[in-house]
Wavefront OBJ file of the C-alpha trace (Angstrom):
o trace
v -136.260 27.750 12.162
v -133.071 29.640 13.028
v -131.362 32.363 10.997
v -127.555 32.452 11.143
v -125.502 35.361 9.830
v -121.795 35.979 9.455
v -120.914 39.631 9.857
v -118.326 42.229 10.760
v -118.957 44.306 13.889
v -116.489 46.637 15.585
v -113.734 45.329 13.336
v -114.322 41.661 14.217
v -115.888 38.882 12.115
v -118.474 36.834 14.011
v -121.424 34.488 13.606
v -124.756 35.285 15.153
v -128.456 34.472 15.278
v -130.776 36.991 13.633
v -134.019 37.833 15.432
v -136.310 40.838 15.033
v -133.798 43.086 13.341
v -130.913 42.251 15.659
v -128.056 39.778 15.462
v -127.073 37.955 18.657
v -123.432 36.915 18.743
v -122.610 33.256 19.382
v -119.526 31.449 20.609
v -118.568 27.918 19.647
v -118.863 26.058 16.357
v -121.473 27.006 13.764
v -121.923 23.339 12.851
v -121.496 22.083 16.403
v -122.151 23.243 19.949
v -122.595 26.986 20.275
v -124.344 29.459 22.530
v -125.194 33.128 22.649
v -122.649 35.427 24.222
v -125.266 37.874 25.473
v -123.997 40.580 23.110
v -126.147 41.791 20.214
v -126.281 44.535 17.610
v -128.863 45.952 15.242
v -128.581 44.634 11.696
v -128.138 48.238 10.596
v -124.956 48.400 12.688
v -123.199 45.380 11.173
v -121.741 44.522 7.773
v -123.212 41.253 6.525
v -120.653 38.940 4.934
v -121.039 35.728 2.947
v -122.867 33.601 5.540
v -120.005 31.087 5.713
v -116.589 30.336 4.264
v -117.358 27.141 2.311
v -115.072 24.136 2.467
v -116.161 23.106 -1.057
v -118.591 24.639 -3.548
v -120.633 22.084 -5.491
v -123.145 23.020 -8.181
v -125.694 21.314 -10.419
v -126.264 22.149 -14.082
v -129.506 21.799 -16.050
v -131.733 20.977 -13.088
v -134.984 22.693 -14.132
v -136.891 21.682 -17.259
v -137.533 25.374 -17.928
v -133.762 25.834 -18.335
v -133.185 22.885 -20.671
v -134.458 24.420 -23.899
v -134.362 21.619 -26.481
v -131.855 19.548 -24.476
v -133.020 16.269 -22.942
v -132.940 15.942 -19.141
v -129.770 14.444 -17.690
v -129.987 10.945 -16.269
v -127.912 11.895 -13.198
v -127.268 15.297 -11.580
v -124.863 17.398 -13.655
v -122.424 18.143 -10.841
v -119.431 20.466 -11.087
v -117.232 22.417 -8.675
v -116.700 26.138 -8.230
v -113.605 27.428 -6.371
v -114.125 28.862 -2.908
v -112.363 32.033 -4.095
v -115.427 32.976 -6.179
v -117.599 33.436 -3.086
v -118.800 36.909 -2.098
v -121.540 38.128 0.214
v -124.537 40.445 0.016
v -123.953 43.930 -1.372
v -120.483 42.971 -2.637
v -120.029 43.765 -6.330
v -120.014 41.182 -9.101
v -117.040 42.158 -11.267
v -117.337 41.552 -15.022
v -113.917 40.540 -16.444
v -112.794 42.599 -19.430
v -112.441 39.665 -21.811
v -115.313 37.462 -20.603
v -117.936 38.438 -23.160
v -121.501 37.758 -22.100
v -121.963 37.094 -18.376
v -125.330 35.898 -17.038
v -127.085 35.798 -13.677
v -128.314 32.450 -12.346
v -130.466 32.662 -9.217
v -130.386 29.423 -7.208
v -131.254 27.744 -3.927
v -128.060 26.817 -2.079
v -127.844 23.934 0.396
v -125.444 24.133 3.359
v -124.102 20.777 4.573
v -123.833 20.485 8.359
v -122.488 16.958 8.946
v -119.876 14.793 7.256
v -121.462 12.259 4.928
v -120.200 9.630 2.528
v -122.310 7.298 0.383
v -125.506 8.422 2.078
v -128.790 6.973 0.731
v -131.457 9.346 -0.544
v -133.784 8.621 2.365
v -131.158 9.769 4.887
v -129.673 12.675 2.940
v -131.655 15.400 4.702
v -130.077 14.390 8.027
v -126.872 16.052 6.802
v -128.355 19.431 5.851
v -127.681 22.394 8.107
v -129.732 24.982 6.228
v -130.233 27.014 3.081
v -129.223 30.328 1.573
v -129.654 32.220 -1.717
v -127.036 31.981 -4.442
v -126.133 33.436 -7.823
v -124.139 31.093 -10.076
v -122.711 33.872 -12.243
v -121.650 32.431 -15.607
v -119.506 33.705 -18.492
v -121.146 32.118 -21.520
v -118.310 32.497 -24.054
v -115.789 30.985 -21.643
v -118.314 28.254 -20.902
v -118.431 27.322 -24.594
v -114.704 27.744 -25.273
v -113.151 25.875 -22.357
v -113.132 22.124 -21.754
v -113.901 22.809 -18.078
v -115.945 25.604 -16.467
v -113.085 26.685 -14.202
v -113.266 30.364 -15.183
v -116.761 30.529 -16.712
v -118.315 29.812 -13.323
v -115.325 30.208 -11.031
v -113.935 33.670 -11.719
v -113.562 35.974 -8.744
v -116.968 37.269 -7.504
v -118.910 34.668 -9.559
v -120.411 33.027 -6.446
v -122.554 35.442 -4.409
v -124.347 33.797 -1.462
v -126.461 35.180 1.391
v -127.796 37.089 3.088
v -127.758 34.394 5.798
v -128.415 30.686 6.424
v -131.893 29.548 7.468
v -132.510 26.167 9.065
v -135.676 24.084 9.203
v -137.010 24.809 5.712
v -138.509 22.320 3.271
v -136.357 22.737 0.115
v -139.215 21.476 -2.073
v -141.620 24.206 -0.916
v -139.774 27.432 -1.671
v -140.338 30.155 -4.255
v -137.362 31.670 -6.088
v -137.326 35.001 -7.906
v -134.387 36.730 -9.615
v -134.718 40.443 -10.320
v -132.456 42.759 -12.291
v -132.959 46.458 -11.591
v -136.321 45.582 -10.064
v -137.576 43.560 -13.033
v -138.300 39.847 -12.613
v -136.107 37.767 -14.948
v -136.465 34.323 -13.334
v -139.203 32.776 -11.210
v -139.889 29.222 -10.108
v -140.963 26.910 -7.311
v -138.256 24.584 -6.035
v -140.520 21.548 -6.292
v -139.763 21.786 -10.026
v -136.137 20.737 -9.567
v -135.461 17.695 -11.764
v -133.189 16.197 -9.097
v -134.332 16.985 -5.553
v -132.047 18.128 -2.764
v -131.876 14.631 -1.194
v -131.085 13.094 -4.602
v -128.317 15.635 -5.236
v -126.718 15.067 -1.836
v -126.885 11.306 -2.157
v -125.415 11.355 -5.664
v -122.540 13.681 -4.758
v -121.702 11.707 -1.625
v -121.205 8.487 -3.579
v -117.988 9.895 -5.049
v -116.899 12.658 -2.694
v -117.124 13.105 1.066
v -119.379 16.051 1.907
v -118.157 18.020 4.906
v -119.664 20.590 7.257
v -119.449 23.888 5.422
v -119.779 22.432 1.925
v -122.443 24.199 -0.117
v -124.417 23.022 -3.143
v -125.920 25.331 -5.788
v -128.970 23.341 -6.919
v -129.573 24.757 -10.408
v -131.208 27.734 -12.082
v -134.591 28.002 -13.845
v -135.761 29.492 -17.105
v -133.821 31.790 -19.411
v -130.965 33.638 -17.745
v -130.388 37.392 -18.016
v -127.203 39.142 -19.098
v -125.292 41.217 -16.575
v -124.280 44.800 -17.345
v -122.223 47.319 -15.362
v -124.509 49.362 -13.147
v -127.054 46.577 -12.693
v -128.350 45.471 -9.328
v -129.242 41.771 -9.166
v -131.460 40.361 -6.421
v -132.111 36.687 -5.723
v -135.050 36.216 -3.351
v -136.182 32.893 -1.896
v -139.227 32.588 0.322
v -138.333 31.850 3.928
v -134.745 33.024 3.414
v -134.594 36.590 2.164
v -132.922 38.659 -0.541
v -129.357 38.402 -1.815
v -128.506 41.726 -3.444
v -125.360 42.476 -5.468
v -124.402 45.447 -7.662
v -122.435 44.862 -10.865
v -119.251 46.599 -11.973
v -116.895 46.358 -14.911
v -113.340 45.287 -14.239
v -111.043 48.291 -14.095
l 1 2 3 4 5 6 7 8 9 10 11 12 13 14 15 16 17 18 19 20 21 22 23 24 25 26 27 28 29 30 31 32 33 34 35 36 37 38 39 40 41 42 43 44 45 46 47 48 49 50 51 52 53 54 55 56 57 58 59 60 61 62 63 64 65 66 67 68 69 70 71 72 73 74 75 76 77 78 79 80 81 82 83 84 85 86 87 88 89 90 91 92 93 94 95 96 97 98 99 100 101 102 103 104 105 106 107 108 109 110 111 112 113 114 115 116 117 118 119 120 121 122 123 124 125 126 127 128 129 130 131 132 133 134 135 136 137 138 139 140 141 142 143 144 145 146 147 148 149 150 151 152 153 154 155 156 157 158 159 160 161 162 163 164 165 166 167 168 169 170 171 172 173 174 175 176 177 178 179 180 181 182 183 184 185 186 187 188 189 190 191 192 193 194 195 196 197 198 199 200 201 202 203 204 205 206 207 208 209 210 211 212 213 214 215 216 217 218 219 220 221 222 223 224 225 226 227 228 229 230 231 232 233 234 235 236 237 238 239 240 241 242 243 244 245 246 247 248 249 250 251 252
């Protein structure tokens, strides 16, 4: 298991490996050959950023039975795309648009693709995973109902927090997810309850669209989602990964 962070240190953005409270800078490609530079800094000395700049942001709707309500399960993964411009990192504020109406939190496991794949079978899908991070698929419910597509309901600026870093070597079916708002638990699940597993999602998406290193996939949210309010602090915690924390502000 390796923990990769993207961060700002001494005015420069870098990738590094996190160990025992320090981040060790690396040179080379995150998804290819890389090595440590020998330079490191304490985590308290750096500004953590979104752990990568995604090439594409995929997401899956209605992927936990606890989130379905009275709706029947889908027969294939309910895939959609979020724009890369919605991505923010830990501690960055979620901004509530003035005219959005109700906006909800959606804590999710996020898969990071590490190798190019196209039409991959389910049994080989995990070969293309680099690692995992926490995500929050922030969603404006009125826009979601009003629009034919979810381009602004799930793609508005700041509606895609991810972080705090990427962790490799995890089993995506053996993780525990908790979403907290102001310290109170509002969502909780085990990822083995996903309707469509991570390998099934990757295989399905790759049948139509080439997945590239740096693509990420939000895998779905459980239970009943909570409404966001200015002044809130939302935390998405996944076992083996860590805590993604974001404050909430109203648009000025």
